C-alpha positions, 0 to 999 in steps of 0.5 A: 617037347621043349620046356621053359627051362631048355627052350632056346631063343633061336627055337622060339624065333624060328617057330614064331617066324614059320607060324607067322608066315603060314598065317600070312599065306593063309590070309593071302590065299583067302584074299585071292579066293575073295577076288576069284570067286567074289566075297558074296558067292556061296562057294567063298562063304563055305570055305571062308569059315574054314580058312578063318578057323585055320588062321585062328588056330595058328594065332592060338599057337602063336599066343601059346609060344609067346608064353612058353618062351623065355621072358626075355625073348625078343619075339614076344615083344613083337607079338601081340600076345605079350604079358604086358597086355593083361586085362587086369590093372596093376595092384594097389600098393598103398598102405592103409593099415597104419596105426593112428599114432605112429610117427615112424621113429 
């Protein structure tokens, strides 16, 4: 298994491209099944759950890849999983513990 230190950007690009392509083909297959069997049919509903689970698993692998590849990898900026989308806001950098009479000299 590749580690962060020896992971090459081309490897990340190749894996990202392949996984994205697989996910896209799965979703196209789902759309074709919806047209063929009708989205309201029981057979479509049965397989739809499994197809969506496959797409979610690949989505999870893409998220792992975006965190495992080098920080300057260009594919991570294309992915929706880059580290700039954190749910926690930036740290407050204001200094509030200054002494009352300090003039800074």
